[in-house]
Backbone as a ProteinNet text record, in pm:
[ID]
protein_1_A
[PRIMARY]
MAFGAAPDGTLFLSVSDGLFRALPGADSVWSRIATTENENFPIKLYAASRNVLFGVTRKCNAVFRWDEGRAWRALKTPASDSFWVEGHRRRCFFMRDVWGRGESDVFVATDEGPLLHFDGDAWRFEPPLPFPAAADPPRAQRQLWSVGGDDAQVIAGGSAIFRKREGEWSLVGRPDELPPDCGVQAAAAWRGDVVVAGGPQPCLARFANGRWTSLMPRAVGVRDNLYSGRAQSDGSMLFWSTFGEFVEVRGDSVSVYLLPELRGTRGAVASGPFLYFAGDIGDTATVVRITRSLSAGHVP
[TERTIARY]
82.6	0	86.8	40	108.7	4.1	48	-44.1	26.7	-46.1	13.2	-92.3	-45.4	-138.2	-80.4	-168.8	-132.2	-121.5	-60.1	-46.8	-178.8	-289.3	-417.9	-490	-425.7	-486	-559.6	-567.4	-627.6	-547.9	-617.2	-553.3	-553.4	-444.4	-433.5	-392	-450.4	-422	-411.7	-308.3	-297.9	-313.1	-383.8	-389.4	-354.3	-356.9	-302.3	-375.1	-501.2	-575.1	-623.6	-581.5	-630.5	-575.7	-600	-567.4	-696.6	-696.4	-815.6	-781	-883.9	-864.2	-979.3	-944.4	-1045.2	-1015.5	-1113.5	-1094.5	-1100.5	-1042	-1046	-1188.7	-1210.1	-1342.8	-1431.6	-1380.9	-1459.8	-1368.8	-1297.1	-1194.2	-1248.4	-1379.1	-1437.5	-1497.8	-1487.4	-1544.8	-1429.3	-1403.7	-1293.9	-1348.1	-1289	-1331.1	-1212.5	-1238.8	-1133.7	-1101.9	-974.1	-934	-856.2	-807.1	-734.3	-727.5	-709.5	-691	-543.6	-490.7	-351.2	-345	-234	-208.5	-107.2	-91.7	-14.1	121.8	204.7	339.3	344.4	230.5	227.9	165.1	125.8	67.5	180	167.3	278.9	305.3	434.7	477.1	521	543.3	568.5	496.9	441.3	365.2	420.2	407.6	425.3	309	225.4	109	147	167.7	202	82.6	-37.4	-162	-273.9	-396.5	-507.9	-529.7	-466.1	-488.8	-368.2	-254.9	-132.2	-62.5	-29.5	29	143.2	257.6	369.7	387.2	441.3	462.4	573.1	633	727.8	671.3	705.9	646.3	756.8	715.7	813.4	862.7	810.1	849.9	985.7	1069.5	1203	1197.3	1283.7	1308.5	1187.5	1084.1	956.6	922.5	881.9	821.2	685.1	583.1	446.8	389.8	283.8	215.9	66.5	-10.3	-154.6	-191.1	-272.6	-331.5	-483	-552.2	-698.9	-749.2	-833.6	-893.1	-807.1	-687.8	-600.2	-567	-514.6	-483.8	-351.8	-331.3	-202.9	-107.8	3	85.2	233.9	312.6	457.1	513.5	617.1	681.9	812.9	849.2	977.5	1084.4	1183.3	1294.4	1425.3	1540.3	1667.1	1690.2	1616.3	1631.7	1540.1	1447.3	1341	1393.2	1498.4	1548.9	1686.6	1716.6	1850.2	1857.1	1939	1968	2116.6	2174.3	2314.1	2333.3	2448.3	2476.7	2589.6	2565.7	2668.7	2682.7	2798.1	2815.2	2718.3	2629.8	2529.9	2390.5	2384.3	2253.5	2227.7	2107.5	2062.7	2004.1	2056.4	2017.1	1947.5	1876.5	1805.2	1796.6	1734.4	1711.6	1578.9	1581.9	1458.4	1441.1	1324.6	1298.2	1253	1320	1295.8	1206.8	1213.5	1140.1	1115.5	1012.9	980.1	933.3	978.7	945.3	962.5	890.8	904.9	859.6	876.3	833.1	740.5	636.5	544.1	566.3	474.2	478.2	591.9	664.1	776.2	911	916	1040.9	1031.7	1055.4	1032.4	1161.7	1193.5	1313.4	1274.3	1351.2	1332.1	1466.5	1468.4	1588.3	1586.3	1700.4	1713.3	1808.5	1790.1	1873.1	2018.4	2046.5	2182.8	2259.2	2199	2272.3	2232.3	2211.8	2177.7	2035.8	2017	1885.4	1832.1	1701.6	1633.5	1567.4	1562.8	1499.3	1415.3	1294.2	1205	1192.4	1224.9	1224.2	1103.6	1003.2	885.4	886.4	1006	1019.8	1068.2	1165.2	1223.9	1281.3	1294	1361.8	1509.3	1593.5	1738	1797.1	1911.8	1989	2057.3	2053.7	2132.1	2281.4	2370.1	2513.6	2546	2651.4	2686.6	2707.9	2656	2671.8	2812.7	2866	3003.5	3012.7	2984.6	2996.9	3140.2	3158.8	3294.5	3375.4	3504.5	3589.4	3582.6	3565	3559.3	3435.4	3338.3	3215.1	3230.1	3346.2	3366.9	3475.2	3444	3333.1	3213.1	3212.7	3097.3	2964.7	2881	2756.4	2662.9	2661.3	2570.4	2602.2	2725.3	2765.1	2745.9	2681.1	2656.7	2512.5	2421.6	2280.7	2206.8	2095.2	2003.4	1869.4	1803.1	1671.2	1569.7	1616.1	1521	1559.8	1458.8	1480.4	1372.2	1410.5	1317.9	1380.8	1321.9	1380.8	1281.9	1321.4	1234.7	1266.4	1223.5	1241.2	1387.6	1476.1	1615.5	1711.5	1667.4	1761.1	1689.2	1768.1	1722.1	1813.3	1754.9	1829.4	1810	1919.8	1913.4	1986.6	1928.2	1987.1	1991.8	2088.9	2105.4	2223.9	2326.5	2448.7	2528.3	2492.6	2546.9	2436.3	2461.2	2363.2	2421.5	2338.9	2381.3	2283.5	2334.7	2249.1	2280.5	2174.1	2188.1	2140.9	2230.9	2198.9	2262.5	2185.4	2233	2289.4	2221.7	2255.6	2368.7	2432.1	2545.9	2519.2	2560.2	2549.2	2674.9	2658.1	2770.7	2742.1	2847.8	2836.2	2822.9	2712.8	2695.2	2770.3	2778.2	2848.2	2754.3	2812	2734.4	2766.8	2673.6	2700.6	2720.1	2798.1	2821.4	2693.5	2592.6	2465	2385.6	2425.8	2361.6	2446.4	2386	2464.1	2521.2	2628.5	2693.5	2602.7	2504.9	2418.3	2289	2288.3	2170.7	2184.6	2102.6	2091.4	1982.7	2010.9	1914.2	1807	1688.9	1579.4	1471.5	1484.3	1387	1460.1	1425.8	1486.6	1378.9	1374.9	1275.4	1342.4	1289.8	1346.5	1234.9	1257.1	1161.5	1236	1239	1301.3	1441.5	1520.1	1658.8	1685.9	1589.7	1607.7	1600.3	1682.1	1683.6	1668.1	1581.5	1568.2	1580.5	1663.8	1678.7	1644.9	1600.9	1562.8	1595	1601.7	1628.8	1640.2	1723.4	1739.5	1846.2	1860.9	1765.6	1756.1	1864.1	1849.7	1783.8	1667.7	1597.4	1688.5	1685.3	1767.8	1689.9	1714.3	1643.9	1734.3	1770.8	1862.4	1821	1847.1	1810.6	1935.6	1941	2048.7	1989.5	2033	1984.3	2094.3	2102.6	2201.7	2343.3	2370.2	2505.3	2548.3	2455.7	2497.2	2387.8	2430.6	2340.8	2304.3	2178.9	2131.3	2052.4	2082.8	2004.6	1871.6	1763.4	1629.3	1575.2	1650.7	1600	1570.8	1647.6	1611	1472.1	1419.1	1285.1	1177.6	1220.1	1123.8	1095.4	1040.9	1019.1	912.2	943.2	848.5	873.8	962.5	992.9	1099.9	1067.8	1159.9	1197.3	1123.8	1144.2	1206.5	1261.7	1322.3	1225	1263.9	1183.4	1216.3	1137.5	1178.6	1131.1	1046.3	998.3	951.1	935.3	890.2	874.8	806.4	779.7	767.6	814.8	780.8	636.1	565.9	425.4	407.9	292.9	270.2	265.8	249.5	244.8	380.4	485	617.7	659	566.9	604.5	663.6	725.4	778.8	729.9	683.1	630	713.2	743.8	819.3	745.4	767.5	693.2	771.7	738.7	791.8	683.5	717.3	619.8	511.3	538.4	450.5	376.4	322.2	233.8	300.1	427.7	498.7	517.3	467.9	473.4	542.1	628.4	701.2	674.8	633	612.9	722.9	794.2	900.8	859.9	864.5	837	941.3	1046.1	1156.4	1223.5	1233.8	1294	1195	1068.1	964.2	948.4	937.8	917.8	798.8	702.8	586.8	579.1	544.7	533.8	389.5	337.4	202.1	215.1	161.1	173.1	37.7	27.8	-93.3	-55.7	-36.1	15.8	-76.7	-205.6	-297.6	-281.3	-216.4	-200.9	-68	-73.7	47.5	64.5	181.5	206.7	193	240.2	222.1	277.4	201.9	242	240.2	213.4	222.8	151.2	180.6	117.4	108.9	2.7	-22.3	-72.6	-22.8	-76	-157.4	-280.4	-367.3	-458.6	-435.8	-517.3	-506.7	-620.1	-615.9	-596.3	-581.5	-581	-446.6	-420.4	-315.8	-382.3	-333.8	-385.9	-274.3	-307.2	-211.6	-271.7	-191.8	-242.3	-164.3	-236.5	-176.5	-284	-255.1	-349.4	-393.3	-522.1	-575.3	-632.3	-564.5	-598.4	-564.6	-663.5	-643.6	-703.5	-740	-810.9	-722.3	-708.3	-637.5	-718.3	-652.1	-721.5	-650.5	-729.3	-677	-737.6	-651.3	-694.4	-675.4	-777.1	-766.6	-775.3	-682.6	-690.2	-674.6	-722.4	-703.8	-568.8	-507.2	-374	-376.2	-491.5	-498	-484.2	-500.9	-485.3	-339.5	-321.6	-185.7	-113.5	15.5	96.2	106.7	142.7	154.5	72.6	24.8	-58.4	-192.6	-229.1	-354.8	-460.7	-569.5	-671.8	-746.4
-119	0	125.1	228.9	357.9	467.5	583.5	692.7	823.8	919.5	1049.1	1149.3	1270.3	1377.8	1463.6	1516.9	1614.4	1752.6	1848.2	1982.4	2047.5	2010.4	2071.4	1999.8	1896.9	1825.1	1699.1	1666.2	1539.4	1423.5	1328.3	1213.8	1092.9	1016	893.4	779.5	663.1	544	425.7	344.1	219.8	101.4	0.1	-129.8	-233.6	-361	-462.3	-472	-432.2	-450.1	-320.5	-204.3	-82.8	45.2	153.5	288.5	362.2	440.6	512.5	659.4	744.7	888.9	950.3	1048.2	1127.9	1274.5	1345.9	1484.9	1579.1	1696.9	1792.8	1823.1	1828	1854.3	1732	1617.3	1493.4	1377.5	1393.1	1295.4	1162.8	1151.8	1022.4	950.8	1011.8	953.3	911.4	781.8	728.7	659.1	689.6	625.2	554.5	438.1	363.4	431.9	458.7	524.9	432.1	320.4	225.1	91.4	-13.6	-148.2	-185.1	-250	-294	-443.2	-503.9	-643.7	-652.9	-773.4	-790.4	-722.2	-750.4	-693.8	-553.6	-504.6	-373.1	-264.5	-297.7	-192.3	-113.8	19.2	101.7	89.1	93.6	98.6	240.5	325.3	467.9	543.9	661	741.6	883.1	943	1087	1139	1223.3	1280	1418.1	1428.4	1557.2	1651.6	1595.3	1671.9	1574.1	1622.1	1529.4	1437.5	1469.1	1392.7	1311.9	1324.6	1256.7	1198.6	1069.4	998.3	910.2	915.7	827.1	732.3	614.5	520.2	421.9	367.2	257.6	137.3	19.8	-104.3	-202.8	-323.8	-428.1	-499	-460.2	-522.2	-469.1	-557.4	-521.1	-409.5	-308.4	-206.8	-121.7	-119.7	-64	68.6	164.7	290.4	297	336.1	337.1	478.7	497.6	627.7	605.4	693.7	700.4	842.4	855.9	982.7	967.4	1075	1072.9	1009.5	906.2	840.5	732.9	708.3	606	501.9	387.7	278.5	305.4	237.3	233.1	153.1	214	152.2	169.5	70.1	77.1	170.9	245.9	340.7	283.1	327	288.1	382.9	328.3	407.1	336.6	402.1	333.6	210	198.5	81.7	-34	-10.1	-107.9	-246.8	-254	-383.5	-415	-358.8	-374	-494.8	-590.5	-705.8	-736.4	-789.2	-828.6	-941.8	-1004.8	-1121.3	-1087	-1114	-1103.5	-1241	-1302.6	-1439	-1531.2	-1593	-1682	-1618.6	-1487.8	-1422.2	-1326.3	-1329.7	-1234.1	-1113	-995.5	-876.4	-776.5	-682.1	-577.4	-455.6	-348.9	-230.4	-244.4	-222.3	-208.5	-60.7	-7.6	133.9	156	245	263.5	383.5	488.4	609.7	690	775.3	862.1	996.1	1104.1	1240.7	1333.2	1443.7	1536	1676.8	1761.4	1901	1926.2	1842.9	1849.8	1734	1714.5	1596	1596.4	1706.8	1711.5	1724.9	1687.5	1693.1	1591.5	1464.5	1354.2	1273.7	1238.6	1161.6	1029	924.2	792.3	743.9	700.8	643.6	492.3	436.2	291.8	236.5	108.2	48.9	33.1	38.6	20	151.1	262.6	388.3	492.1	457.8	564.8	617.2	742.5	805	815	794.6	821.3	958.4	1027.9	1158.9	1170	1221	1249.4	1400	1452.9	1597.8	1646.6	1559.9	1595.3	1537.7	1504	1444	1299.9	1273.7	1140.2	1112.4	982	937.6	917.4	960	942.2	909.3	841.3	826.4	958.6	997.6	1111.3	1075.1	1175.3	1145.6	1065.6	982.6	902	989.1	943.2	1018.1	998.6	1100	1092.2	1018.2	887.5	808.2	814.5	808.8	807.5	692	713.3	609.6	480.2	489	369.4	285.3	343.4	269.7	173.5	170.9	83.9	-18.4	-147.8	-210.3	-250.7	-241.8	-297.6	-239.8	-326.6	-281.3	-216.9	-269.5	-217.3	-73.6	-28.7	106.3	205.8	163.7	256.2	245.5	229.5	218.4	348.6	366.3	477	420.7	491.9	450.3	564.1	688	798.9	913.1	989.9	1111.9	1211.3	1337.1	1445.2	1576.8	1686.1	1814.6	1928.3	2041.1	2157.7	2228	2352.2	2421.5	2443.7	2447.1	2483.4	2365.3	2249.9	2139.6	2005.7	1901.5	1762.8	1693.2	1615.7	1542.4	1392.6	1318.2	1172.8	1112.6	1010.7	951.6	801.1	745.3	601	574.9	512.2	492.9	622.7	723.1	858.6	955.7	1085.2	1188.7	1277	1304.5	1384.2	1498.7	1606.5	1720.9	1772.5	1801.2	1859.2	2004	2094.5	2236.1	2293	2376.3	2438.6	2334.7	2219.9	2118	2025.2	2041.3	1959.3	1882.3	1754.7	1672.3	1684.5	1692.5	1695.2	1601.2	1554.4	1466.1	1549.3	1531.9	1598.1	1521.1	1389.7	1306.7	1257.4	1205.3	1155.5	1241.1	1323.1	1407.8	1325.2	1378	1309.9	1293.3	1375.5	1368.9	1243.1	1169.2	1043	928.4	831.6	718.6	636.4	561.1	486	387.8	330.6	231.8	293.4	423.2	488.2	494.8	417.7	432.3	533.8	631.8	739.5	688.1	663.5	606.6	707.8	830.1	934.8	1067.9	1149.5	1281.7	1380.2	1494.3	1596.8	1733	1828.3	1963.5	2064.8	2183.1	2292.3	2424	2502	2633.9	2631.9	2535.3	2528.7	2437.6	2417.6	2324.5	2180.7	2093.8	1952.8	1870.5	1770.4	1675.4	1535.2	1451.8	1313	1223.2	1101.8	1005.7	866.6	771.4	634.5	539.8	436.7	330.5	232.9	114	52.5	119.4	178.4	259.7	390.5	425.2	545.3	667.1	742.2	861.7	969.9	1093.8	1208.3	1329.6	1396	1509.1	1616.9	1741.3	1856.8	1935.6	1976.8	2062.4	2199.6	2300.3	2436.9	2533.6	2643.2	2747.2	2691.6	2594	2542.3	2440.6	2390.1	2290.6	2187.2	2069.5	1959.4	1959.8	1922.2	1907.8	1777.8	1694.9	1574.6	1613.4	1557.9	1583.9	1467.4	1358.7	1241.3	1267.3	1350.3	1375	1434.6	1497.1	1555.6	1459.4	1350.2	1254	1146.9	1187.8	1097.2	993.4	868.6	760.8	685.8	736.6	668.8	563.1	437.5	327.2	249.3	271.7	192.1	277.6	209.8	271	367.2	493	589.5	570.9	486.3	437.6	523.9	624.2	705.9	840.4	936	1067.7	1158.7	1272.2	1366.6	1507	1605.6	1744.6	1767.1	1851.3	1877.9	2017.4	2040.7	2166.9	2288.1	2264.9	2377	2404.2	2334.3	2356.1	2260.3	2182	2080.5	1959.3	1870.7	1745.5	1632.7	1525.5	1411.3	1288	1212.2	1087.3	980.2	853	746.9	616.7	535.2	399.8	302	173.5	71.2	51.6	89.2	51.1	169.7	256.7	361.4	474.2	499	611.4	718.8	839.9	948.8	1069.2	1133.3	1249.2	1366.6	1477.7	1600.3	1699.1	1748.6	1846.7	1976.4	2083.2	2215.7	2311	2338.8	2418.6	2346	2411.3	2349.6	2266.4	2273	2203.8	2059.7	1966.5	1825.6	1774.6	1712.1	1651.7	1505.3	1420	1276.5	1233.8	1153.2	1097.3	945.4	881	736.8	670.4	587.1	510.3	363.3	297.4	160.5	59.4	91.8	-1.1	0.3	105	121	59.8	-60.4	-130.2	-123	-166.9	-159.6	-17.9	79	220.1	250	327.2	353.4	500	589.8	729.2	822.6	951.9	1056.9	1181.7	1258.8	1380	1488.2	1610.1	1728	1807.5	1839	1914.8	2003.5	2134.3	2227.5	2199.3	2189.4	2165.6	2019.7	1931.9	1787.7	1722.9	1614.6	1519.4	1386.4	1322.5	1192.8	1089.2	974.5	866.2	740.1	668.1	549.3	425.9	315.5	187.4	81.2	-25.2	-136.5	-151.5	-171.9	-216.2	-354.7	-455.9	-592.7	-614.2	-661.1	-683.8	-571.9	-461.4	-355.5	-233	-189.5	-64.6	50.8	138.2	240.6	374.4	481.2	617.2	684.5	734	800	950.6	1028.9	1174.4	1230.9	1319.7	1389.2	1539	1618.7	1763.4	1801.8	1899.5	1938	2001.4	2042	2097.6	1991	1862.9	1752.7	1747	1736.5	1730.3	1609.4	1627.1	1514.9	1413.2	1290.9	1184	1066	986.3	871.3	922	878.8	923.6	817.9	855.7	756.9	710.5
0	0	0	-67.5	-65.7	-53.9	-5.4	23.7	-5.4	-64.3	-92.5	-132.7	-164.9	-198.4	-309.3	-392.3	-494.2	-430.4	-498.7	-442	-401.3	-467.4	-433.3	-319.8	-259.3	-147.9	-186	-312.8	-354.6	-296.5	-235.3	-172	-264.8	-261.5	-340.3	-248.6	-270.4	-191.9	-286.4	-268.7	-346.1	-252.4	-301.2	-235.3	-341.6	-305.5	-395.7	-528.5	-533.9	-659.1	-721.7	-669.1	-732	-672.8	-745.1	-701.8	-672.1	-563.2	-521.4	-499.6	-517.8	-505.6	-427.8	-341.9	-271.4	-300.7	-350.4	-391.1	-271.3	-281.5	-171	-127.8	1.8	54.3	63	15.6	19.1	57.2	169.3	203.2	252.9	268.3	305	185.3	67.2	-55.4	-146	-150.6	-229.7	-353.8	-468.7	-592.4	-657	-712.8	-781.8	-914.1	-939.1	-1063.6	-1155.9	-1102.1	-1186.5	-1115.4	-1194	-1142.2	-1153.9	-1051.6	-1053.2	-1027.9	-1070.3	-1042	-928.8	-874.2	-751.6	-753.5	-854	-852.3	-912.3	-959.6	-1022.1	-935	-811.9	-729.7	-662.8	-656	-610	-460.5	-426.8	-286.9	-249.8	-349.3	-330	-441.2	-407	-501.6	-508.4	-625.3	-639.3	-722.6	-662.9	-731.8	-784.4	-915.3	-975.4	-975.1	-985.5	-981.9	-950.9	-945	-922	-1041.3	-1155.3	-1277.6	-1323.1	-1255.6	-1298.2	-1176.1	-1183.2	-1069.8	-1120.4	-1051.2	-1079.1	-961.2	-987.5	-879.3	-911.1	-804.9	-820	-746.6	-796.3	-748	-711.8	-673.9	-643.5	-769.6	-882.6	-1008.6	-1053	-1103.9	-1150.1	-1253.9	-1238.6	-1341	-1377.1	-1295.6	-1339.9	-1274.3	-1357.6	-1315.1	-1382.6	-1306.8	-1359.6	-1357.4	-1440.1	-1446.7	-1469	-1408.4	-1434.2	-1473.6	-1578.9	-1619.6	-1619.8	-1590.2	-1590.5	-1718.8	-1703	-1817.9	-1880.7	-1825.6	-1881.2	-1775	-1819	-1727.4	-1655.7	-1544.7	-1475.4	-1563.7	-1605.8	-1708.7	-1679.7	-1723.1	-1710	-1815.7	-1776.4	-1865.8	-1918.9	-2037.3	-2094.3	-2042.3	-1972	-1919	-1956.5	-1936.7	-1964.1	-1878.2	-1768.6	-1681.1	-1718.9	-1810.7	-1834.9	-1870.7	-1951	-1997.3	-1938.6	-1822.5	-1764	-1672.4	-1708.6	-1624.8	-1635.7	-1527.1	-1530.3	-1430.9	-1436.4	-1352.7	-1256.3	-1127	-1024.9	-961.7	-981.6	-933.6	-1005.5	-929.2	-990.3	-987	-960.2	-945.8	-1061.1	-1110.8	-1211.3	-1137.9	-1165.9	-1092.3	-1183.4	-1118.3	-1190.5	-1098.9	-1147.4	-1066.1	-991.4	-860.2	-784.4	-750.8	-783	-762.5	-618	-546.8	-405.2	-372	-453.6	-418.6	-544.8	-540.4	-653.6	-598.1	-661.2	-617.6	-736.3	-734.7	-846	-815.1	-917.7	-912.9	-1029.9	-1039	-1151.2	-1245.4	-1337.8	-1422.3	-1523.8	-1540.5	-1633.9	-1561.8	-1434.6	-1359.1	-1245.4	-1277.5	-1184.4	-1167.8	-1042.8	-1010.8	-946.7	-977.7	-918	-864.5	-737.6	-676.2	-694.5	-734.1	-749.9	-645.2	-613.4	-508.5	-551.1	-678.9	-727.1	-742.3	-703.2	-702.4	-805.1	-932.6	-1026.1	-1004	-1034.8	-1032.3	-1174.3	-1188.3	-1314.8	-1307.2	-1421.8	-1426.5	-1553	-1536.6	-1649.1	-1662.6	-1782.2	-1803.6	-1882.9	-1895.3	-1973	-2112.2	-2161.6	-2294.9	-2288.8	-2203	-2198.8	-2060.3	-2030.6	-1909	-1938.8	-1846.5	-1859.3	-1722.7	-1725	-1602.1	-1570.3	-1443.7	-1399.5	-1404.3	-1409	-1402.2	-1276.6	-1280.9	-1162.9	-1040	-928.4	-803.6	-747.8	-682.5	-631.5	-498.8	-502.9	-380.4	-328.5	-196.7	-142.5	-200.5	-217.5	-276.3	-197.9	-66.2	17.7	-10.8	-82	-109.2	-225.6	-290	-403.5	-367.3	-363.8	-432.7	-348.5	-212.7	-139.2	-186.4	-242.8	-303.2	-201.9	-78.7	23.2	59.8	26.9	62.5	-51.9	-158.8	-269.2	-319.4	-226	-260.7	-230.6	-300.2	-272.9	-229.8	-137.7	-91	-97.6	-118.1	-107.4	-200	-237.8	-315	-276.1	-266.6	-232	-273	-230.4	-264.7	-257.5	-315.6	-325	-457.2	-472	-599.4	-634.5	-534.2	-559	-556.4	-506.8	-489.5	-493.1	-522.5	-513.2	-413.4	-322.9	-221.1	-245.2	-248.6	-260.8	-142.3	-81.3	38.1	32	100.6	111.4	200.2	144.7	220.9	233.2	154.4	166.5	128	146.5	114	3.5	-97.7	-211.3	-233.6	-291.6	-321.3	-461.8	-537.6	-670.4	-666.4	-696.4	-703.7	-829.6	-901	-1024.5	-1121.2	-1126.6	-1225.7	-1189	-1072.2	-1033.8	-905	-905.2	-785.8	-700.8	-570.9	-478.3	-362.2	-299.2	-184.1	-58.1	12.7	141.3	249.3	231.4	329.5	437.6	542.5	655.8	776.4	819.1	935.7	1061.9	1154.1	1281.3	1361.8	1329.5	1402.3	1368.2	1264.3	1230.4	1284	1354.5	1406	1291.8	1315.3	1207.7	1136.3	1206.8	1143.2	1091.4	1065.1	1007.4	856.3	786.2	641.8	612.8	528.1	501.9	406.4	459.7	381.9	347.5	397.9	366.6	360.8	262.3	248.1	206.3	273.4	241.4	251.6	176.1	177.5	158.4	215.9	202.6	217.4	108.2	109	170.1	128.4	170.6	287.2	375.5	486.5	435.2	490.7	454.1	581.2	577.7	688	630.5	694.1	652.7	770	738.6	842.3	793.3	887.7	846.8	963.1	945.5	1043	995.1	1059	1152.2	1288.9	1336.7	1457.8	1415.8	1472.7	1426.2	1427.6	1320.1	1312	1237.9	1278	1221.2	1239.9	1130.7	1140.5	1040.6	1078.7	996.7	958.4	831	782.1	751.4	824.3	804.5	846.7	773.8	805.4	812.6	724.2	711.6	814.3	897.9	997.4	1019.2	1065.8	1095.3	1243.4	1270.3	1407.1	1417.4	1516	1538.9	1601.8	1546.3	1599.6	1681.7	1689.4	1760.4	1908	1979	2119.6	2136.2	2031.3	2038.7	1987.5	1924.4	1868.9	1972.7	2085.8	2198.8	2163.2	2186.3	2160.4	2031.8	1945.8	1819.3	1845.3	1814.3	1841.5	1716.3	1608.1	1487.9	1377.5	1280.4	1163.6	1093.4	1075.6	1000.2	852.6	786	654.9	538.7	563.6	453	504.9	412.9	452.7	332.2	354	246.5	303.2	226.2	253.7	212.1	286.1	260.9	201.4	141.2	70.1	162.7	294.1	388.8	453.5	409.3	463.7	573.5	625.5	724.4	652.2	728.9	676.3	764.7	704.1	777	747.4	852.7	841.8	920.6	883.3	950.8	951.4	1052.8	1063.6	1018.6	1021.8	981.8	1086.5	1212.9	1322.5	1383.8	1299.2	1347.9	1421.3	1393.4	1452.8	1345.8	1373.1	1276.3	1340.4	1264	1313.7	1219.1	1276.9	1200.1	1236.7	1135.7	1155.6	1087.6	1164.6	1109.2	1167	1086.9	1139.4	1254.6	1368.6	1487	1567.6	1531.3	1607.8	1560	1655.5	1625.6	1705.4	1637.8	1703.8	1665.4	1760.7	1737.8	1760.1	1669.4	1679.1	1678	1778.1	1793.3	1773.9	1673.3	1645.5	1638.9	1753.1	1753.1	1686.2	1675.6	1609.5	1458.1	1405.7	1261.7	1220	1164.8	1124.7	972.4	927.1	783.7	732	809.2	775.5	637.3	558.4	421.7	382.9	475.3	435.1	529.5	512.6	591	505.4	526.1	447.7	541.4	522.5	591.2	490	526.3	436.2	518.8	510.8	587.2	735.1	805.7	950.3	987.9	887.8	915.4	885.9	959.1	927	893.6	789	746.6	758.3	817.9	834.5	772	693.3	623.8	664.5	680.4	713.8	721.4	791.9	804.8	949.8	968.8	1097.3	1072.8	1127.4	1090.2	943.8	867.7	724.7	639.8	702.3	631.3	611.8	486.3	458.2	516.4	591.2	668.8	654.9	641.9	647.9	770.4	858.2	981	964.5	999.2	993.5	1134.5	1168.6	1296.5	1270.4	1363.5	1351.4	1409.9	1351.3	1394.2	1533.2	1580.8	1714.8	1821.5	1778.6	1873	1919.6	2049.2	2101.4	2046.8	2020.1	1976.5	2087.7	2050.3	2146.6	2099.9	2193.6	2158.2	2106.1	1983.8	1922.7	1951	2015.7	2049.1	1924.7
[MASK]
++++++++++++++++++++++++++++++++++++++++++++++++++++++++++++++++++++++++++++++++++++++++++++++++++++++++++++++++++++++++++++++++++++++++++++++++++++++++++++++++++++++++++++++++++++++++++++++++++++++++++++++++++++++++++++++++++++++++++++++++++++++++++++++++++++++++++++++++++++++++++++++++++++++++++++

């Protein structure tokens, strides 16, 4: 399951057999917009608008797109037919994250390190990222798990953190504020501020005004890997673990929302006065809405 929102507040939810949408002002009315098959349902979404949706799935080498009135379909990218052999194993690209700045500027992070970029005309591999020399050859040390950004920069995270500004990629490195066993699995940015999160030991750090600050001391109650996150249209950033732990970052402020009944967490959205959290309660895909005036902490 995956969950996300378009800039206008339209909500999108994927489950194993379909994609669903709820329009602004009608968040309890969900309509099916496409049918998906088991390996083709998205695990990460990027909604460019209420009418255009990109997603990555568990299928090898695959990036998908939905447009109003059209089916959920695989796209042709430079990774589409990429396979190679390592030892006795046949390998491919697994797409880990997708993010963009509109339907003609979309990035996809792959587990093998290269980023894909769609410029409105074609998909291309981004130039090779400047992984530290020590990361070659250990494959686990040159992986990507996340991509995010804002109007001025793109942030990619994994075994290292990278930033693209004015068309050039640079290595941000691993700040001391992140523990050694923190793999960066989520990256978000808003007007120059950058926040990254990950695990397996939960980690959360902010880069602002030229320095890194660990935010974990303020994320009281978070015990699990913060495996994903997104910047929101109102300037906040939301991160989440698999087990109903949600963290909202707004500048120096950190709020934690705990929903232990919500397992298999797949996303969070801030829209107007509400926060939306998506996951499973039992075997049922569920979206929970709370008002932002509700105090952070355990959510009843």
